[in-house]
C-alpha positions as CSV (number, residue, x, y, z in Angstrom):
1,M,-114.9,-11.0,-24.3
2,A,-114.2,-11.2,-19.9
3,L,-113.1,-14.9,-20.2
4,A,-110.8,-14.5,-23.0
5,D,-108.6,-12.3,-21.4
6,M,-108.8,-13.3,-17.6
7,D,-105.7,-11.3,-16.5
8,T,-107.0,-8.6,-17.9
9,T,-110.9,-9.3,-16.4
10,L,-108.9,-9.7,-12.3
11,V,-107.0,-7.0,-12.6
12,D,-110.0,-4.3,-14.0
13,H,-111.9,-6.2,-11.0
14,A,-109.5,-5.8,-8.5
15,H,-109.1,-2.6,-9.2
16,C,-112.8,-1.3,-9.3
17,E,-113.2,-3.1,-6.2
18,M,-110.5,-0.8,-4.7
19,K,-111.5,2.4,-6.3
20,A,-115.2,1.9,-4.4
21,A,-114.2,1.2,-0.9
22,S,-111.6,4.3,-1.2
23,S,-114.4,6.3,-3.0
24,A,-116.5,5.7,-0.1
25,L,-113.7,5.7,3.0
26,A,-113.7,9.3,1.5
27,L,-116.9,10.2,1.4
28,A,-117.3,8.6,4.6
29,G,-114.5,11.5,5.4
30,R,-116.4,14.0,4.3
31,A,-119.6,13.8,5.9
32,V,-118.4,14.1,9.5
33,W,-120.7,16.9,9.3
34,A,-123.9,14.0,8.8
35,P,-122.4,11.2,11.4
36,E,-125.9,9.3,10.3
37,L,-124.2,9.0,6.8
38,V,-120.8,8.0,8.2
39,R,-121.5,4.5,9.2
40,P,-122.9,3.4,5.6
41,F,-120.2,4.4,4.2
42,V,-117.6,3.3,6.3
43,A,-119.7,0.1,5.9
44,L,-119.9,0.2,2.3
45,A,-116.1,0.5,1.7
46,Q,-115.2,-2.3,4.4
47,E,-117.7,-4.6,2.0
48,E,-116.4,-3.1,-1.5
49,L,-112.8,-4.4,0.6
50,Q,-114.8,-7.7,1.2
51,H,-114.8,-7.9,-2.5
52,F,-111.6,-7.0,-3.5
53,D,-110.5,-9.8,-0.9
54,Q,-112.2,-12.3,-2.6
55,V,-110.9,-11.5,-6.1
56,L,-107.5,-11.8,-4.8
57,A,-108.3,-15.6,-3.7
58,F,-109.8,-16.3,-6.9
59,A,-106.9,-14.7,-8.8
60,S,-104.3,-16.7,-6.4
61,A,-106.2,-19.7,-6.6
62,A,-105.9,-19.4,-10.4
63,P,-103.3,-19.5,-13.0
64,T,-103.7,-15.7,-13.5
65,Q,-100.9,-12.6,-12.5
66,L,-102.6,-9.8,-10.8
67,E,-99.8,-7.0,-12.2
68,A,-101.3,-3.7,-12.4
69,E,-99.8,-0.4,-13.6
70,V,-99.3,1.4,-11.3
71,P,-98.5,5.0,-10.6
72,P,-95.3,5.6,-8.1
73,L,-96.0,7.6,-4.6
């Protein structure tokens, strides 16, 4: 199913990676009372951003469009 619509799969995967990074940073920001948790959350955010970057690189190399329905800021 995912291979049948690679564009949608890549967009969804990119969004998941970005959401994971965003969530990890939000948790790091809320864990200032527990410094031993901040570094692991930041490391997780960095890892998820690296995954996001990998998805973008793959999408750039493939004949796909990474377009998203992004609400206005």
